[in-house]
C-alpha positions as CSV (number, residue, x, y, z in Angstrom):
1,M,-84.4,39.4,136.3
2,T,-85.8,38.6,132.9
3,V,-83.0,40.6,131.1
4,K,-80.4,38.7,133.1
5,S,-82.0,35.4,132.2
6,D,-82.1,36.4,128.5
7,H,-78.5,37.5,128.6
8,E,-77.5,34.1,130.1
9,Q,-79.4,32.2,127.5
10,G,-77.7,34.3,124.8
11,I,-74.3,33.5,126.1
12,R,-75.2,29.8,126.4
13,F,-76.4,29.7,122.8
14,L,-73.1,31.4,121.6
15,I,-71.0,28.9,123.6
16,I,-73.0,25.9,122.1
17,A,-72.6,27.3,118.6
18,A,-68.9,27.8,119.1
19,A,-68.5,24.3,120.4
20,L,-70.4,22.9,117.4
21,V,-68.1,24.8,115.0
22,I,-65.0,23.4,116.8
23,I,-66.5,19.9,116.7
24,I,-67.2,20.1,113.0
25,M,-63.7,21.4,112.3
26,G,-62.2,18.6,114.3
27,I,-64.3,16.0,112.4
28,N,-63.2,17.5,109.1
29,Q,-59.5,17.4,110.2
30,A,-59.8,13.8,111.4
31,Q,-61.8,12.7,108.4
32,S,-59.5,9.8,107.3
33,V,-59.6,8.3,110.8
34,L,-63.3,8.8,111.3
35,V,-64.1,7.4,107.8
36,S,-62.1,4.2,108.5
37,F,-63.9,3.8,111.9
38,L,-67.3,4.4,110.3
39,V,-66.6,1.8,107.6
40,A,-65.6,-0.6,110.3
41,V,-68.8,0.0,112.2
42,F,-70.8,-0.4,109.0
43,F,-69.2,-3.8,108.3
44,A,-69.6,-4.8,112.0
45,I,-73.3,-4.1,111.9
46,I,-73.7,-6.1,108.7
47,G,-71.6,-8.9,110.2
48,T,-73.5,-9.1,113.5
49,P,-76.5,-11.1,112.3
50,P,-74.4,-14.0,110.7
51,V,-72.2,-14.1,113.8
52,L,-75.3,-14.4,116.1
53,W,-76.7,-17.1,113.7
54,L,-73.5,-19.1,113.9
55,E,-73.5,-18.8,117.7
56,R,-77.0,-20.1,117.9
57,K,-75.7,-23.1,115.9
58,R,-73.4,-23.7,118.9
59,I,-70.3,-22.5,117.1
60,P,-67.8,-20.8,119.4
61,S,-67.8,-17.0,119.3
62,V,-64.2,-16.8,118.1
63,V,-64.7,-19.2,115.3
64,A,-68.0,-17.5,114.3
65,V,-66.3,-14.0,114.1
66,L,-63.3,-15.4,112.2
67,L,-65.6,-17.1,109.7
68,V,-67.7,-13.9,109.1
69,V,-64.5,-11.8,108.7
70,A,-63.1,-14.3,106.3
71,G,-66.3,-14.2,104.3
72,M,-66.1,-10.4,104.2
73,I,-62.5,-10.5,102.9
74,T,-63.4,-13.0,100.2
75,I,-66.4,-10.9,99.0
76,L,-64.3,-7.7,99.0
77,L,-61.6,-9.4,96.9
78,I,-64.0,-10.8,94.4
79,V,-65.9,-7.5,94.0
80,A,-62.7,-5.5,93.7
81,A,-61.3,-7.8,91.0
82,I,-64.5,-7.8,88.9
83,V,-65.3,-4.1,89.3
84,G,-61.7,-3.1,88.7
85,A,-61.6,-5.2,85.5
86,S,-64.8,-3.6,84.3
87,I,-63.5,-0.1,84.9
88,N,-60.3,-0.8,83.0
89,S,-62.2,-2.3,80.1
90,F,-64.5,0.7,80.0
91,Y,-61.5,3.1,79.9
92,N,-60.1,1.1,76.9
93,E,-63.5,1.4,75.1
94,L,-64.0,5.1,75.9
95,P,-62.4,6.4,72.7
96,V,-64.8,4.3,70.7
97,Y,-67.8,5.7,72.5
98,Q,-66.4,9.2,72.1
99,T,-66.1,8.7,68.4
100,R,-69.6,7.3,68.1
101,L,-71.0,10.2,70.1
102,H,-69.4,12.7,67.8
103,E,-70.9,10.8,64.8
104,Q,-74.4,10.8,66.3
105,V,-74.2,14.5,67.3
106,S,-73.0,15.4,63.8
107,E,-75.9,13.6,62.2
108,F,-78.4,15.2,64.6
109,N,-76.8,18.6,64.0
110,A,-77.2,18.1,60.2
111,V,-80.9,17.5,60.7
112,L,-81.2,20.6,62.7
113,A,-79.3,22.6,60.2
114,T,-81.8,21.8,57.5
115,R,-84.4,23.5,59.8
116,G,-82.2,26.6,60.3
117,I,-80.9,25.6,63.8
118,R,-77.1,25.8,64.0
119,G,-74.5,25.5,66.7
120,M,-76.2,22.7,68.7
121,D,-73.2,20.3,68.4
122,K,-71.2,22.2,71.0
123,I,-74.1,22.4,73.4
124,L,-74.8,18.6,73.0
125,L,-71.2,17.6,73.4
126,G,-70.9,19.9,76.4
127,Y,-73.9,18.2,78.2
128,I,-73.7,14.7,76.8
129,N,-70.1,13.8,77.5
130,P,-69.3,10.2,78.5
131,V,-65.8,11.3,79.6
132,A,-67.3,13.8,82.1
133,V,-69.8,11.3,83.4
134,M,-67.1,8.6,83.7
135,N,-64.9,11.0,85.6
136,L,-67.7,11.5,88.0
137,T,-68.3,7.8,88.4
138,V,-64.6,7.0,88.8
139,G,-64.3,9.9,91.3
140,L,-67.0,8.3,93.4
141,L,-65.5,4.8,93.2
142,T,-62.1,6.3,93.9
143,G,-63.4,8.0,97.0
144,L,-64.8,4.7,98.2
145,G,-61.5,3.0,97.4
146,S,-59.6,5.6,99.4
147,A,-61.9,4.9,102.3
148,L,-61.1,1.3,102.0
149,S,-57.3,1.9,101.6
150,N,-56.7,1.0,105.3
151,I,-58.6,-2.2,104.8
152,V,-56.3,-4.2,107.1
153,L,-57.0,-1.7,109.9
154,I,-60.7,-1.7,109.1
155,L,-61.0,-5.5,109.2
156,L,-59.1,-5.7,112.5
157,T,-61.4,-3.1,113.9
158,V,-64.4,-5.1,112.7
159,T,-63.0,-8.2,114.3
160,F,-62.6,-6.6,117.7
161,I,-66.0,-4.9,117.5
162,L,-67.6,-8.3,116.8
163,F,-65.7,-9.8,119.7
164,E,-66.9,-7.1,122.1
165,A,-70.4,-6.8,120.9
166,S,-71.9,-9.5,123.1
167,S,-70.1,-8.4,126.2
168,F,-70.6,-4.7,125.9
169,P,-74.0,-4.6,127.8
170,V,-72.4,-6.6,130.6
171,K,-69.6,-4.1,130.9
172,L,-72.0,-1.2,130.8
173,R,-74.0,-2.7,133.6
174,A,-70.8,-3.2,135.7
175,V,-69.9,0.4,135.1
176,L,-73.3,1.6,136.3
177,G,-73.2,-0.7,139.3
178,N,-76.5,-2.4,138.5
179,P,-76.2,-6.0,137.1
180,Q,-80.0,-5.9,136.3
181,Q,-80.0,-2.6,134.5
182,V,-81.7,-2.7,131.1
183,F,-81.4,-0.1,128.4
184,P,-84.8,-0.2,126.5
185,Q,-84.2,3.1,124.6
186,F,-80.7,2.2,123.5
187,T,-81.7,-1.3,122.7
188,R,-84.5,-0.1,120.5
189,F,-82.2,2.5,118.8
190,A,-79.5,-0.1,118.2
191,G,-82.1,-2.4,116.7
192,D,-83.4,0.3,114.4
193,I,-79.9,1.0,113.2
194,K,-79.1,-2.6,112.6
195,R,-82.5,-3.2,110.9
196,Y,-81.9,-0.3,108.6
197,M,-78.4,-1.2,107.6
198,V,-79.1,-4.9,107.0
199,I,-82.3,-4.3,105.1
200,K,-80.8,-1.5,103.1
201,T,-77.8,-3.7,102.2
202,L,-80.0,-6.6,101.1
203,I,-82.2,-4.2,99.0
204,S,-79.2,-2.6,97.5
205,M,-77.7,-6.0,96.6
206,V,-80.9,-7.1,94.9
207,T,-81.1,-3.7,93.1
208,G,-77.6,-4.1,91.7
209,V,-78.2,-7.7,90.6
210,L,-81.5,-6.8,88.9
211,I,-80.1,-3.8,87.2
212,G,-77.1,-5.8,86.0
213,I,-79.4,-8.5,84.6
214,W,-81.6,-6.0,82.9
215,L,-78.7,-4.2,81.2
216,T,-77.3,-7.5,80.1
217,I,-80.6,-8.4,78.4
218,I,-80.7,-5.1,76.7
219,G,-77.1,-5.4,75.5
220,V,-75.5,-2.5,77.3
221,D,-71.8,-2.9,77.8
222,F,-70.3,-3.5,81.3
223,P,-73.5,-4.3,83.2
224,I,-71.5,-5.5,86.2
225,L,-70.0,-2.0,86.6
226,W,-73.4,-0.3,86.4
227,G,-75.0,-2.9,88.7
228,F,-72.3,-2.3,91.3
229,L,-72.8,1.5,91.0
230,A,-76.6,0.9,91.5
231,F,-75.8,-1.1,94.6
232,L,-73.5,1.5,96.0
233,L,-75.6,4.6,95.3
234,N,-78.8,2.9,96.6
235,Y,-77.5,3.8,100.1
236,V,-77.6,7.5,99.1
237,P,-81.2,8.8,99.8
238,N,-83.3,10.8,97.4
239,V,-80.7,11.2,94.6
240,G,-78.6,8.1,94.7
241,S,-80.7,5.9,92.4
242,T,-81.1,8.7,89.8
243,V,-77.3,9.4,89.7
244,A,-76.6,5.7,89.3
245,A,-78.8,5.5,86.2
246,I,-77.2,8.4,84.3
247,P,-74.0,6.8,83.1
248,A,-75.7,3.5,82.1
249,V,-78.6,5.3,80.3
250,L,-76.1,7.5,78.5
251,L,-74.0,4.5,77.4
252,A,-77.2,2.8,76.2
253,L,-78.0,5.9,74.1
254,I,-74.5,6.1,72.6
255,Q,-74.1,2.4,72.0
256,L,-77.6,1.1,71.1
257,G,-79.7,4.1,70.4
258,I,-82.7,5.9,71.9
259,G,-84.9,2.9,72.1
260,S,-82.5,1.0,74.4
261,A,-81.9,4.1,76.4
262,V,-85.6,4.3,77.1
263,M,-85.7,0.6,78.0
264,A,-82.8,1.1,80.4
265,T,-84.5,4.1,82.0
266,A,-87.7,2.1,82.4
267,G,-85.8,-0.8,84.0
268,Y,-84.2,1.6,86.5
269,M,-87.5,3.2,87.4
270,A,-89.3,-0.1,87.8
271,V,-86.6,-1.7,90.0
272,N,-86.1,1.3,92.2
273,F,-89.9,1.9,92.6
274,I,-90.7,-1.7,93.5
275,L,-87.7,-2.3,95.8
276,D,-87.4,1.1,97.5
277,N,-91.0,2.2,97.7
278,V,-92.8,-1.1,98.2
279,I,-90.6,-3.9,99.5
280,E,-88.2,-1.8,101.6
281,T,-91.0,0.2,103.2
282,R,-92.7,-3.1,104.2
283,L,-89.5,-4.7,105.5
284,M,-88.6,-1.6,107.6
285,G,-91.9,-1.8,109.3
286,Q,-91.7,1.9,110.3
287,K,-90.4,5.2,109.1
288,L,-86.9,6.4,109.8
289,G,-88.2,9.1,112.2
290,L,-86.6,11.8,110.1
291,S,-88.3,14.5,108.1
292,T,-87.7,14.6,104.3
293,L,-86.0,17.9,104.5
294,V,-83.6,16.6,107.2
295,V,-82.8,13.5,105.1
296,F,-81.8,15.8,102.2
297,L,-79.8,18.2,104.3
298,S,-78.1,15.4,106.1
299,L,-77.0,14.0,102.7
300,I,-75.3,17.4,101.9
301,F,-73.9,17.9,105.4
302,W,-72.3,14.5,106.0
303,G,-71.2,14.2,102.3
304,S,-69.3,17.5,102.5
305,L,-67.9,16.6,105.9
306,L,-66.9,12.9,105.3
307,G,-67.0,12.5,101.6
308,P,-68.7,9.6,99.8
309,I,-68.8,7.5,103.0
310,G,-70.7,10.4,104.6
311,M,-73.3,10.3,101.8
312,V,-73.7,6.5,102.2
313,L,-74.0,6.6,106.0
314,C,-75.9,9.9,106.3
315,I,-79.1,8.3,107.5
316,P,-77.5,6.2,110.4
317,L,-75.4,9.2,111.4
318,T,-78.4,11.5,111.6
319,M,-80.5,8.9,113.4
320,T,-77.7,8.6,116.0
321,L,-77.7,12.4,116.4
322,K,-81.4,12.4,116.8
323,F,-81.2,9.7,119.5
324,A,-78.6,11.6,121.4
325,C,-80.7,14.8,121.3
326,E,-83.8,12.9,122.4
327,N,-82.2,11.7,125.6
328,N,-81.1,15.1,126.8
329,K,-83.7,17.6,128.0
330,G,-81.7,20.5,126.9
331,T,-81.6,19.2,123.3
332,Q,-84.9,17.6,122.9
333,W,-86.1,20.5,120.7
334,I,-83.4,19.5,118.2
335,A,-84.8,16.0,118.0
336,V,-88.2,17.4,117.4
337,L,-86.9,19.5,114.5
338,L,-85.1,16.5,113.0
339,G,-88.1,14.3,113.3
340,P,-91.2,14.1,111.0
341,E,-94.3,16.1,111.4
342,V,-95.5,16.5,115.0
343,P,-98.9,14.8,115.5
344,T,-101.8,17.2,115.9
345,E,-102.6,15.9,119.4
346,S,-99.1,16.8,120.6
347,I,-99.4,20.4,119.6
348,P,-100.5,22.6,122.6
349,T,-103.6,24.7,122.3
350,V,-103.5,28.4,122.1
351,S,-104.4,30.5,125.1
352,K,-106.2,33.8,125.1
353,R,-102.8,35.6,125.0
354,G,-102.0,34.0,121.7
355,G,-99.4,31.6,123.2
356,G,-99.3,27.9,124.0
357,T,-100.4,26.4,127.2
358,D,-96.8,26.4,128.4
359,G,-96.1,30.0,127.5
360,Y,-94.5,29.3,124.1
361,P,-96.0,30.4,120.8
362,H,-98.4,28.0,119.3
363,G,-96.6,24.9,117.9
364,F,-93.4,25.4,119.8
365,G,-94.4,24.0,123.2
366,L,-92.8,21.2,125.0
367,E,-95.9,19.1,125.4
368,G,-95.7,15.6,124.0
369,R,-92.0,15.4,124.7
370,G,-92.1,14.4,128.3
371,E,-91.4,17.8,129.9
372,K,-93.7,19.5,132.3
């Protein structure tokens, strides 16, 4: 009987694994459509608070939605014009920076040659190359631009999502046949997602503004471009802030010297530490419910699957996956693995046979997850 049960579990595992592979391949093939939809959902989440605020001011829902969408269009046009002009100007100045870099490397190589060290110019030019860094930056911005290429479709989707947002719970209750049905878990999850996206957007905006102001004070060229890059990459966990600082610090080094590069680095570190580790943590009010390793792996997974938009939205996507697993008894173990450390009191004790109280090895029991 046990052998048959193990055989059935093995077959079930293989079926689930095959289904996951098919789903992942389908997501990859439908990347453009999914990216447009995810961008629309992102804008809809950001636009929901102002729509609700306008409705509380007794403005009709249709007018409130149209005002918010019009505001989004205006902001996108302004940002696209300013950032596009900065990118074009930077490209025009790139040969000047390249020449200055060669001069600085030649001077440094001459100093090293007096000490018997030769051949460092090729190594330095290979690693400190503004063209390569700019190509990386432009590649990221191009990926974002391609995601926004269907902007008309995205904005239409945002509009319809905002129209349907208030009536969706009513429709769901009608489908379930219970007008009084409440969804505490889903409501809490939706609130967590909205809180994360809104707070992260506000923090990212402040980060971009402060970085732009600081680089302007130092005298680094194109502070608007680097401020926008800091705003955008602040959504990317763990590595986003560091990657955003590289081109600006490199430009400060080439343009103004090592002192200004150190000041630029200090500014990035101070802004990111205060906003991300102090203010954002307090505003969130709670942790994301994801382990540090899962956050890093989700960045790689969603980034490879959906491109730059997947990297920006990796946290909400993983939180959604964790929520779906939590509400299914067969996949609750996945939610446990995605979550942070399990509290000590929820770990089952070890029996004399070396296993947990539920027959599983120590630390792998189902206690604390609602199963008997």
